[in-house]
C-alpha positions as CSV (number, residue, x, y, z in Angstrom):
1,X,3.1,4.8,-35.1
2,X,1.1,1.6,-35.1
3,X,1.7,1.1,-31.4
4,X,0.6,4.7,-30.6
5,X,-2.6,4.0,-32.5
6,X,-3.3,0.9,-30.4
7,X,-2.7,2.8,-27.2
8,X,-4.8,5.9,-28.2
9,X,-7.5,3.6,-29.5
10,X,-7.6,1.8,-26.1
11,X,-8.0,5.2,-24.3
12,X,-10.8,6.1,-26.7
13,X,-12.5,2.8,-26.0
14,X,-12.1,3.5,-22.2
15,X,-13.7,6.9,-22.7
16,X,-16.6,5.3,-24.6
17,X,-17.1,2.7,-21.9
18,X,-16.9,5.3,-19.2
19,X,-19.8,7.2,-20.8
20,X,-21.8,4.0,-21.1
21,X,-21.1,3.2,-17.4
22,X,-22.2,6.7,-16.3
23,X,-25.4,6.2,-18.3
24,X,-26.0,2.9,-16.5
25,X,-25.5,4.6,-13.2
26,X,-27.9,7.4,-14.0
27,X,-30.5,4.8,-15.1
28,X,-30.1,2.7,-12.0
29,X,-28.5,-0.3,-13.8
30,X,-25.1,-0.2,-12.0
31,X,-25.5,-3.8,-10.8
32,X,-25.3,-5.0,-14.5
33,X,-22.2,-3.0,-15.4
34,X,-19.6,-5.4,-14.1
35,X,-18.1,-6.5,-17.4
36,X,-18.2,-3.0,-18.8
37,X,-16.3,-1.6,-15.8
38,X,-13.7,-4.4,-16.1
39,X,-13.4,-3.6,-19.8
40,X,-13.0,0.1,-18.9
41,X,-10.1,-0.6,-16.6
42,X,-8.4,-3.1,-18.9
43,X,-8.6,-0.6,-21.8
44,X,-7.3,2.2,-19.6
45,X,-4.3,0.1,-18.5
46,X,-3.4,-0.7,-22.0
47,X,-3.7,2.9,-23.1
48,X,-1.7,4.1,-20.1
49,X,1.1,1.7,-21.2
50,X,1.7,3.7,-24.3
51,X,2.7,7.0,-22.6
52,X,5.6,7.6,-20.3
53,X,3.7,10.0,-18.0
54,X,0.8,7.5,-17.4
55,X,2.8,4.2,-17.1
56,X,3.0,4.7,-13.3
57,X,-0.8,4.4,-13.1
58,X,-1.1,1.0,-14.7
59,X,-0.7,-0.8,-11.4
60,X,-3.4,1.2,-9.7
61,X,-5.7,0.7,-12.7
62,X,-5.3,-3.1,-12.5
63,X,-5.9,-3.1,-8.8
64,X,-9.2,-1.4,-9.4
65,X,-10.0,-4.0,-12.0
66,X,-9.4,-6.7,-9.4
67,X,-11.6,-4.9,-6.9
68,X,-14.3,-4.6,-9.5
69,X,-14.1,-8.3,-10.2
70,X,-14.3,-9.1,-6.5
71,X,-17.3,-6.9,-6.0
72,X,-19.3,-8.2,-9.0
73,X,-18.1,-11.8,-9.1
74,X,-17.0,-12.6,-5.5
75,X,-17.6,-16.4,-6.0
76,X,-14.4,-16.5,-8.2
77,X,-12.2,-14.9,-5.6
78,X,-13.3,-16.5,-2.3
79,X,-12.9,-20.3,-2.7
80,X,-12.6,-23.3,-5.0
81,X,-14.7,-26.0,-3.3
82,X,-13.2,-26.3,0.2
83,X,-10.1,-24.3,-0.6
84,X,-10.4,-20.8,0.8
85,X,-8.3,-18.2,-1.0
86,X,-7.7,-16.2,2.2
87,X,-5.1,-18.9,3.1
88,X,-2.9,-17.4,0.3
89,X,-2.6,-14.0,2.0
90,X,0.2,-14.7,4.4
91,X,2.3,-16.7,1.9
92,X,1.9,-13.8,-0.6
93,X,3.1,-11.3,2.0
94,X,6.0,-13.5,2.8
95,X,6.9,-13.5,-0.9
96,X,6.8,-9.7,-0.9
97,X,9.0,-9.5,2.2
98,X,11.4,-12.0,0.8
99,X,11.7,-9.8,-2.3
100,X,12.4,-6.8,-0.1
101,X,15.1,-8.8,1.6
102,X,16.8,-9.8,-1.7
103,X,17.3,-6.1,-2.5
104,X,18.9,-5.3,0.9
105,X,22.2,-6.0,2.6
106,X,23.6,-5.3,6.0
107,X,25.5,-2.4,4.7
108,X,22.2,-0.6,3.9
109,X,21.6,-0.2,7.6
110,X,25.0,1.5,8.2
111,X,23.4,4.8,7.1
112,X,21.3,4.8,10.3
113,X,24.5,5.2,12.3
114,X,26.2,7.6,9.9
115,X,23.2,10.0,9.5
116,X,20.4,9.1,11.8
117,X,18.4,12.3,11.9
118,X,16.2,11.7,8.8
119,X,15.6,8.1,9.6
120,X,14.6,8.9,13.2
121,X,12.3,11.7,12.1
122,X,10.7,9.5,9.4
123,X,10.1,6.6,11.7
124,X,8.8,8.7,14.6
125,X,6.5,10.5,12.2
126,X,5.0,7.1,11.2
127,X,4.6,6.1,14.9
128,X,2.9,9.4,15.8
129,X,0.8,10.7,12.9
130,X,-0.9,7.6,11.5
131,X,-1.8,5.7,14.7
132,X,-3.3,8.9,16.3
133,X,-5.1,9.8,13.1
134,X,-6.4,6.2,12.8
135,X,-7.6,6.2,16.4
136,X,-9.5,9.5,15.9
137,X,-11.2,8.3,12.7
138,X,-12.1,5.0,14.3
139,X,-13.7,6.9,17.2
140,X,-15.9,9.1,15.0
141,X,-16.8,6.3,12.5
142,X,-19.5,4.5,14.5
143,X,-18.5,1.4,12.6
144,X,-18.7,-2.1,14.2
145,X,-15.7,-2.6,16.5
146,X,-13.7,-5.0,14.2
147,X,-14.1,-2.7,11.2
148,X,-13.1,0.4,13.3
149,X,-10.1,-1.6,14.5
150,X,-9.1,-2.0,10.9
151,X,-8.7,1.7,10.5
152,X,-6.4,1.8,13.5
153,X,-4.5,-1.2,12.1
154,X,-3.6,0.7,8.9
155,X,-2.2,3.5,11.1
156,X,-0.1,1.1,13.2
157,X,1.4,-0.6,10.1
158,X,4.8,0.5,8.6
159,X,5.2,1.9,5.1
160,X,5.6,-0.5,2.2
161,X,7.6,-0.9,-1.0
162,X,5.1,1.3,-2.9
163,X,6.4,4.3,-1.0
164,X,9.9,3.8,-2.4
165,X,8.5,3.9,-6.0
166,X,6.6,7.1,-5.3
167,X,9.6,8.7,-3.7
168,X,11.6,8.1,-6.9
169,X,8.8,9.6,-9.0
170,X,8.5,12.6,-6.7
171,X,12.2,13.6,-7.0
172,X,12.5,12.7,-3.3
173,X,15.3,11.0,-1.4
174,X,15.0,7.4,-2.5
175,X,17.8,6.2,-0.3
176,X,16.2,7.7,2.8
177,X,12.8,6.2,1.7
178,X,14.2,2.7,1.4
179,X,16.0,3.0,4.8
180,X,12.8,4.3,6.6
181,X,10.7,1.5,5.1
182,X,13.3,-1.1,6.1
183,X,13.7,0.1,9.7
184,X,9.9,0.6,10.2
185,X,9.2,-2.8,8.8
186,X,11.8,-4.5,11.1
187,X,10.3,-2.7,14.1
188,X,6.8,-3.6,13.2
189,X,6.7,-7.0,14.9
190,X,7.3,-5.3,18.2
191,X,5.7,-1.9,17.8
192,X,2.5,-2.7,15.8
193,X,1.1,-5.0,18.4
194,X,1.9,-2.6,21.2
195,X,0.3,0.3,19.4
196,X,-2.8,-1.8,18.5
197,X,-3.1,-2.6,22.2
198,X,-3.0,1.1,23.1
199,X,-5.2,2.5,20.3
200,X,-7.5,-0.5,19.3
201,X,-7.8,-2.3,22.7
202,X,-11.2,-0.7,23.3
203,X,-12.5,-2.0,20.0
204,X,-11.2,-5.6,20.1
205,X,-9.1,-7.8,22.3
206,X,-5.5,-7.7,21.3
207,X,-3.1,-10.6,22.2
208,X,0.2,-8.8,21.9
209,X,2.5,-11.8,21.9
210,X,0.4,-13.8,19.4
211,X,0.4,-10.8,17.1
212,X,4.1,-10.3,17.5
213,X,4.8,-13.9,16.5
214,X,2.4,-13.6,13.5
215,X,4.3,-10.5,12.2
216,X,7.7,-12.1,12.8
217,X,6.6,-15.0,10.6
218,X,5.4,-12.5,7.9
219,X,8.3,-10.1,8.1
220,X,11.5,-11.0,10.0
221,X,11.8,-14.6,8.7
222,X,11.2,-13.8,5.0
223,X,13.4,-10.7,5.1
224,X,16.1,-12.6,6.8
225,X,15.9,-15.3,4.2
226,X,16.0,-12.7,1.5
227,X,19.1,-11.1,3.0
228,X,20.8,-14.4,3.2
229,X,19.8,-15.3,-0.3
230,X,21.2,-12.0,-1.5
231,X,24.5,-12.5,0.3
232,X,25.0,-16.1,-1.1
233,X,23.6,-15.7,-4.6
234,X,23.0,-12.0,-5.2
235,X,25.6,-11.5,-8.0
236,X,24.5,-14.6,-9.9
237,X,20.7,-14.0,-9.9
238,X,20.4,-10.4,-10.8
239,X,17.3,-11.2,-12.8
240,X,15.5,-11.9,-9.5
241,X,16.0,-8.2,-8.4
242,X,14.3,-7.1,-11.6
243,X,11.5,-9.6,-11.3
244,X,10.6,-9.1,-7.6
245,X,9.0,-5.7,-7.9
246,X,6.6,-7.0,-10.6
247,X,5.9,-10.2,-8.5
248,X,5.4,-8.0,-5.4
249,X,2.9,-5.8,-7.3
250,X,1.0,-8.8,-8.5
251,X,0.9,-10.2,-5.0
252,X,-0.4,-7.0,-3.6
253,X,-3.1,-6.8,-6.2
254,X,-4.2,-10.4,-5.5
255,X,-4.3,-9.8,-1.7
256,X,-6.5,-6.7,-2.2
257,X,-8.8,-8.7,-4.5
258,X,-9.2,-11.6,-2.1
259,X,-9.9,-9.3,0.8
260,X,-12.5,-7.3,-1.1
261,X,-14.3,-10.5,-2.1
262,X,-14.2,-11.8,1.4
263,X,-15.7,-8.6,2.9
264,X,-17.9,-7.7,-0.1
265,X,-21.2,-7.5,1.8
266,X,-19.9,-5.3,4.6
267,X,-18.0,-3.2,2.1
268,X,-21.1,-2.5,0.0
269,X,-23.0,-1.5,3.2
270,X,-20.4,1.0,4.5
271,X,-18.1,1.4,1.5
272,X,-18.7,5.1,0.9
273,X,-18.1,6.2,4.4
274,X,-15.1,3.9,4.9
275,X,-13.6,5.2,1.6
276,X,-14.0,8.8,2.8
277,X,-12.4,8.1,6.2
278,X,-9.5,6.1,4.7
279,X,-8.9,8.9,2.2
280,X,-8.8,11.4,5.0
281,X,-6.3,9.2,6.8
282,X,-4.1,8.9,3.8
283,X,-4.1,12.6,2.8
284,X,-3.5,13.8,6.4
285,X,-0.6,11.3,6.5
286,X,1.1,13.2,3.5
287,X,0.3,16.6,4.9
288,X,1.3,16.0,8.5
289,X,4.3,14.0,7.5
290,X,5.6,16.8,5.3
291,X,5.2,19.5,7.9
292,X,6.5,17.3,10.7
293,X,9.7,17.0,8.7
294,X,9.7,20.7,8.0
295,X,9.3,21.4,11.7
296,X,12.7,19.7,12.3
297,X,14.2,21.8,9.4
298,X,14.5,18.9,7.0
299,X,15.3,19.7,3.4
300,X,12.5,19.9,0.8
301,X,13.7,16.6,-0.7
302,X,13.6,14.8,2.7
303,X,10.3,16.3,3.6
304,X,8.8,15.0,0.5
305,X,10.2,11.6,1.3
306,X,8.9,11.5,4.8
307,X,5.4,12.7,3.6
308,X,5.2,9.8,1.3
309,X,6.6,7.3,3.9
310,X,3.9,8.4,6.4
311,X,1.0,8.6,4.0
312,X,1.6,5.2,2.3
313,X,1.2,2.3,4.7
314,X,1.7,-1.4,4.1
315,X,-1.9,-2.4,3.5
316,X,-0.8,-6.0,2.6
317,X,0.8,-6.5,6.0
318,X,-2.2,-5.0,7.7
319,X,-4.4,-7.5,5.7
320,X,-2.1,-10.4,6.8
321,X,-2.5,-9.4,10.4
322,X,-6.3,-9.2,10.1
323,X,-6.2,-12.6,8.4
324,X,-4.1,-14.1,11.1
325,X,-6.6,-13.0,13.7
326,X,-9.5,-14.5,11.7
327,X,-11.0,-11.1,10.9
328,X,-10.2,-10.7,7.3
329,X,-13.8,-9.8,6.3
330,X,-14.1,-7.1,8.9
331,X,-10.7,-5.8,10.2
332,X,-9.3,-6.4,6.7
333,X,-11.7,-4.0,5.0
334,X,-9.9,-0.7,5.7
335,X,-6.5,-2.1,4.4
336,X,-8.3,-3.3,1.3
337,X,-9.7,0.1,0.6
338,X,-6.5,1.9,1.7
339,X,-4.3,0.1,-0.9
340,X,-5.9,1.3,-4.1
341,X,-6.6,4.8,-2.7
342,X,-3.1,5.4,-1.6
343,X,-1.7,4.3,-5.0
344,X,-4.0,6.9,-6.7
345,X,-3.2,9.7,-4.3
346,X,0.5,8.7,-4.2
347,X,0.7,8.8,-8.0
348,X,-1.0,12.2,-8.1
349,X,1.3,13.7,-5.4
350,X,4.4,12.1,-7.0
351,X,3.4,13.5,-10.4
352,X,2.9,17.0,-8.9
353,X,6.2,17.0,-7.2
354,X,7.9,15.5,-10.2
355,X,6.9,18.7,-12.1
356,X,8.4,20.8,-9.4
357,X,12.2,19.8,-9.3
358,X,14.4,20.8,-6.4
359,X,18.0,21.8,-6.6
360,X,19.5,19.4,-4.2
361,X,21.9,16.5,-4.6
362,X,20.3,13.1,-4.9
363,X,23.3,10.8,-4.5
364,X,22.9,9.9,-0.8
365,X,20.7,10.4,2.2
366,X,20.9,14.2,2.8
367,X,20.7,14.4,6.6
368,X,22.4,16.7,9.0
């Protein structure tokens, strides 16, 4: 009972802070509300932790706290003396990819050969829907070329580990979700640079081979190391498999915070329009991914899976690519906005589908 009181009191405090923040907005004092907004998100996260239905929103809430801190107090998230925090982005992505590798084995990919239909449909949906949608939105945005290219970059990136979590919450096909994420991620070093050349070449110059090598360093090498580590030590370090999801979430949150701080000025100038375009990109990813799967007569469970895989892209990887090109404060803005938004919309969609169970077996990838 005591714990419940703490959690409910935190939610009440969050509600009170929200009212105060609204009042500051209405009176034109939003620039002084930084600490109050941080307190709001912290109270909200603590309150959410007390209830099973809202625990899935804690990560998203803390990301928004990080973004708030970066917008109001960017000096704490950009550098310490001569050390620039942006140099941490690629190592953090490598940690996330290593963690993905430790949860995988070569046997996981055997399903591609046993039942390829769902994997092929999921991967091709990613390759068609999001790049084309990103190109269209970049064209109509009237943003500076490097910022517009960031919208395309999100569309050309594979799905990330967050999609696997949302697939589980949505009563979707988790095995299929993990397989699509793995295959799309391993294809990214080759396909992402080529798609960027096609769809973003008119915005910025794309050096395909340089980008390929950059993504290989961020994806293939760490995942390969994780696979090897899992094979050699997997049974003796099971704690690592439990710890890596938390480490990955913390790494994603830190990446988004650093990028937001680096691109703060541009984000404040175009933030509202960019947020709207990124939201459209995200929602159309879910919608078109779902109906793309249905077009090929995939089951409801698999269609949900593919919708989530298409709509939720790997913003961290996109940020790493932008950073490797030296354009983190411009091309990196769309990924920084996409990350928090997709976690909100993904949580809402997963909660909606969780309340609409489907009568299908969930033991394996259900593909004809």
